[in-house]
Each structure stands twice: as C-alpha cells, then as structure tokens.
C-alpha positions, 0 to 999 in steps of 0.5 A, a space after each residue: 487509514 483514518 475511517 472513524 467519524 470525527 464526531 464519534 468522540 464520547 459518543 457510546 454505539 452500544 451494539 451498532 454495527 458500524 462506524 463512519 467516518 463525517 457522514 452516515 455509513 451506506 448500510 444501516 443497522 439491519 443490512 444482510 449484506 454488502 451490495 457487490 456481495 452475491 449473498 446467494 453464491 453458491 459455495 465450493 471449487 477451488 481458486 486458483 491463483 498466481 505468486 511470484 518469487 518464492 515464500 519461506 514464512 506462514 508468519 505474516 507479522 515477522 519482520 524475517 522471511 518472504 510471506 505466503 501469498 493469502 496468509 489474510 484469510 487467516 486472521 480476521 480483523 475487529 472490524 470489517 471495512 466497507 468497498 463501496 463507500 470511502 469511509 466505514 467500517 462494520 462489526 466483525 470480532 467486535 461488535 461494539 464501541 466506546 470511544 472516550 469524549 476525550 479521546 483518550 480510550 477506545 474499548 471493543 468489545 467482542 461478538 460472544 459467537 467470535 469463535 477461532 478455527 479450533 472452536 475455542 472462542 475469541 475472548 478480550 484477552 486474545 485481543 490484548 495478546 494481539 496487540 502485545 505480541 505484536 509491540 514486543 516480537 513483530 516486525 518494526 512496523 507495527 511499532 511504528 504504527 502503533 506509536 500512539 497507543 499506551 497499552 491495552 487492559 483487558 476489563 472483562 472476558 468480553 471487553 478490552 480497553 485501548 489507553 492512547 498515549 495522547 487525544 490528539 490522533 483521532 484515527 487511533 480506533 479504526 487503527 485498532 479496528 484493522 488489529 488481526 487477532 491472534 489466539 494467545 492459547 495456541 501462542 501460549 504453548 508455540 513459539 510466534 517466531 516460528 516462521 513455519 508453524 501452522 496456525 489456529 485461524 480467526 478468519 474464514 480460511 485455515 492453512 491446508 497444505 504448503 510445499 514451501 516456496 511452491 504452493 500454499 493452499 487454503 481450506 475454507 472453515 465450514 465452521 467459521 462463526 461469521 460466515 453469515 454475518 452481514 459483512 461476510 455473507 456472499 464472500 470467501 465462496 470457494 472451498 480451496 483456495 491455491 497460490 501456485 509460485 512462478 519466478 517470474 512473470 512472463 512464464 507466470 503469464 504463459 501458465 495463465 494463458 494455458 489454463 494454470 491458474 483462474 486470473 490474474 492482475 496485469 500491471 504492464 500496458 505491453 503485455 495487456 496490448 500484446 501478450 495476451 494470445 492463444 486459444 482461451 482469448 480466441 475462443 472468448 474463454 478468458 475476459 479482459 476487462 478494466 475495473 474502475 476505481 476511486 482510490 487515490 494512486 499514491 506514489 510509484 517511481 524511482 526512489 533515491 536513496 539519500 542514505 548514499 552520499 551520491 544522493 544526499 545533495 537536493 540538486 543532483 535529486 532535482 537533476 535526475 528529475 529532470 532527465 526522465 522522459 514520461 511522454 516517450 515512454 508512455 507513447 514507446 512503451 506504454 501505448 498511452 495508457 498512463 497519466 503522469 503522476 504530479 504528487 504522492 496523493 494523486 487522484 484525491 483533494 489531497 494533491 496540492 497544486 498551484 502556490 500554498 494558501 489559505 490553511 495550507 499556507 499557515 502549516 508550512 509557515 509554522 516550519 518556514 524557516 526549516 523549509 527556507 533552508 530545505 527548499 524556499 520555492 515551496 512558498 515562491 513557485 508552484 511544483 512542476 512535473 516536467 514535459 518534453 512535448 511542449 513548448 521550447 522552455 525549461 519544464 517543456 522540452 526535452 532538449 531544455 529539460 537536460 540542459 537545466 539538469 547540467 546546470 543543477 549538476 554544475 551548481 553542485 560542483 559536478 564537471 565533464 571530463 571526457 564525456 562523463 560526469 565526475 565530482 569536480 573535487 574528488 574525481 570520482 564519476 556519477 555512477 550508480 545501480 538501480 535495482 530491479 526485479 522486474 522485465 518491464 521496469 527495465 525496459 523504462 530503466 534503459 530508457 531513463 538510462 540513455 537520458 542520463 548518459 548525454 549528462 555524462 551520469 552513468 547508470 548500471 541496472 541490476 536485475 535480481 530475483 524476488 526474494 534477494 530484491 525484497 531482502 536487500 529493499 528491506 536493508 535500503 541495500 541499494 542506490 536507486 529503486 522502483 517503489 510504490 507507496 499506496 494512499 488511503 482515502 485518510 492518511 494517518 499514522 502510516 505516513 510515518 512509516 512512509 516519511 518519519 524520521 523514526 522510519 529511516 533507519 527502520 528496517 523494512 519501512 516503506 521509507 524508500 528515500 530515508 527522508 528526515 526532516 523536522 518539518 516533515 514530522 512536524 507535518 506528518 503530526 499535524 496529519 494525525 492530530 487534524 480535527 476535522 477534514 479541512 484541517 486533515 486536507 491543508 495538512 496533506 496537502 501541505 505534506 504533499 508540497 514538502 515532500 515533492 519539492 524534496 525530490 526524493 522520488 522520479 514520479 512514474 504515472 498511474 491509471 484509474 482502473 485495474 486490469 483484469 484477466 480471467 477464465 469463464 469459469 469465474 463469476 462476479 458482480 460488478 467491483 465497488 469503487 473503493 477496493 478489489 477482492 476476488 474473495 467475492 466471486 464464485 465458481 460458474 460451475 456451481 450455480 444452479 441452472 434454471 
C-alpha cells in the first residue's frame, strides 16, 4: 500500500507524528485522537466475535496451518494508519523517520517508551529481528512483498536502517512502517516455527486462553505503553475479545440471533434481506446498518486456474466469461443490491475505461510486441463486461453472448458431440470442477453451471470445509475457485503477489489464476517505480487493462458498503470512510449514567 508522501524523500522528519502522501496530513503535531475514536469510551467488558471453520496455529507469519482470528491484536506495527483520510500514517512504535534524498534507505527511530507485554523495551534490534525472521522463516509471501529491501542494520539502541536494492520504489518506507514487531528476546529461546507457541505481545492484547479450533480469547494489556498515544486513544476498549468458531455461516447466523456473539459482517444479500428474524430483530435489540466506504472494490470473481491445461487458451477463458449472467443473478439471487465489477480497481481512479490514451497508452506501447501476441484488442477495442438485459447483440443479450461463446470455443478446437463439448483432436469432454466452501456461492455457481450446460460444458461443484478449502487454495489445487483480491488506495508491491510471475508458483500467494506474463511483470514494476501520482494512475490503468483482456477472471459484483448487524450492548461513533474496526466500539452498559 502506497502511503508515503512523494515529496518525503530527502526530508528529515525528526519527531513528526505523521507521514502523509501527496498532501498535508489531516492530523497535525498536537492532535489528541482520531476523530472517529471516542477518547472517553469506557474500558471493560467482553466483545464476542465469530469465526468460521477452525484454526490450528497462533503464528500468523507461517505458511503452514490455519491462523486463529484476531492475532493482529497481538502485534503492533512501526506506524499506525488513519482511517478517515486516504493516505496518512502516524507514529506508533516508531516516532521519527528519515528517508534518504535518493530513496536508497530509511531510518526509523523507536519511541523510547515502547515495551512488550512482559515489560521489556522494544529496541532497534527487535525491528531488525522481525524483518530478518520473516524473510528467513516466514511465509514466502514476505519474501515477495519485501523483495526490494536489501537489509536491516541496527545503528544504535533506538535506530534501525533499512537499505533498498534500488531507488525507484517510493512506497518502501511505508511498507516497512507496517512491519509487525516481534520480541527478539523471546524467540531467542523459543522456536519460531512452533505454531502453538503463545507469544509475548507488542500490541494492545495478549492471548489469554484458547481451545484449538473452537475458541480463542485475548486480554487487554492493562500496562500497554501506547494506550494514550493519539493513534490508540479511544481504541481497544474491551478488556476481553473472544472469537467463537462455527462450522458454517448458517449455524453462525442462528447463534448470533440467539445472542451467542455481539456482531457480524454479512456477505450474503439474500440472508441480509430475509435471514435476520427473531426476537432480537422484532424487539429492536439487534441493529442492521450499512456502513458506506470509499475504498476500491478490488476483484471478486470466478478465477480460472491457467496452470490447468484446460484454461491455458485465452479463447476458452473468454468463452466462459461470456456465459455468466450477472443481471439474472443480481435480480433473482441478490435482490438487486450489487453493481457489476468491470475492473480490478473498480470504485477508484485506477480503473481503466474506453481506449488507452495519453500516458497510459505510452506505458502499454513499451510492451507492444508482447501485448499484440497476448491480445491485440488491448490497443483497438474498449473492454466490455457483457450484460444480458440490452439490445439483441453480442455483449448485451444472453442468447447472443452464448452464441459468441460457442464461436470462441469452436475457434479453440472444440465441437459438440451428443450435447457434450469435446476437444476435436483428443475427444476429451470439457469437464471441470468449481471448488467452493460457501453455500451462498453455491447458488451462484449452480446458475452459472446451467448456462455452461447450454454450451455443452459440464461444471461440477465441489464444496468442502474451510480448512480443506484453504489448504487446497494454498497449493492451487483447483480448476476454478471464487477469489477475492482487495486493493488499496495506493497500489504497489502487493501487485507482484497478485499477478507477478514470481507468485504464480509460490504456494500461498493470491495469484489464483497462475498469471505469468512478462508484460504484466513490467507494468507492475512501472506501478511500483512511479515517480508521481499521475504516473502511478496511468501505470495502474495499463495494468488493469492488460489483466482484463487476459480473461483470467469472470468478474462478479461489488457494493460500496459493508453490511453490519450488532446487538444493542455495542456503542460506536460514525464509521470512518477508509476502513472498519470493531475495536473502536465500546460496551454501552459501562457508560456513566447522567
């Protein structure tokens, strides 16, 4: 996430409490708390959360295992992000920063008050240790994310220097600002690879108890050194935070309606419209609210695994793209609550549209020979997400879309024999499996399978439990899967993890489709190395356009809000536009009565 000011390079920030990108930070040196936090919120009580599936690991940094929910409460970062402005971070463990004029290094100064939960001071050596251990023993994701960082060097007790492999990646100082800090003194005598090790905490909570796969409880550290810092004031108000695990979401919903836990995020439009019934609703004790946000929607959709031979042909992928009927699904399954996703960066300035022009076109032309082999329409044709409720022509009508899909499949070497699509050379039928773990997506998949059947394609649906699902997704063991790629307000290094060639074979990456394309790698580098905001926007739009024309994903839909239901014990201020956190809430029953 790019959160560092383009103008920061070469500026010594001293003890400044903020770093802003491209404009002045909203909160200045003398601010006392974020506006969306209540500094007078009472402390105490228990926040009961839910989680789905199971867990077998308390270490969020390892690839192995299923991580327990809530572990972010245990580890603080060097800097804290504001949620009511698009790109600013403020002092937390680090309270000063120096960026080299040529962007070749960054130096973080550690707040001398910072302590771990056992009372041991947080030092520069802990920061270096955290970086080194993640690079050496952590998930491969970290090596991808921190690819452009050369090394961490301890300058003195309170200062650590990170040197960079190149001077082009302007986001590196703030990527490092989000580094979670681990206790060196603890792991010097404990095995980092032990997934059930209860760690010393650098954050506001410690792990109190856990029942493997069933429940985990966190306890607020009453001696948390940062509790009165402006970035934490009014946050983390509950003494205890508990996560109860449920086998599936329908069971979890009924538990919520009976009062077993305090709040839930609802992802299913049908359940939101019809599933919330009972005394809690009729009495008004359960509140249902829509929290609007201003974040990019990212991409959710059916991801085709191009590691499989069946999906290597772009004509095949495009044919399957034309077989999806969003309008029918939105009306019949989702109560018309969604908008169709038309970009990997929908709801943002980064979404491509029309024909490429200006700087975006220049960016694309740097890879023209590769892209013309990949899909020459990138330069000549506006990208269109097909609909089914328009005039009778391709791109606007279900029948015409399916006829176009048939033509594409024929070009790819497939023919229909006895209502079954088969490869004309091998006579192998076109059969594949959609891997799911969610009942809501099963209804959507069944509707999609019905359309594919018209083409002679058999799409089988396999629904597995969450643990098995996550294990298979990590290993890319699927034909097609529902994937969701979130995007930040400042795309950067993480794009390598989503679409870069290096992540295509990296277990645990989010390169669900197995994209490995030199032009895409080059555009990702341009995004990362963008010298200013306009250059970044044009590079991301170019990347978006190339990804779309690869037909790796059958885009789903999005909504510019979160659906939240909560019991009336919860009190809160207005939710900020650039994030969501239940740790800003408090227990209404603890408020002082007038």
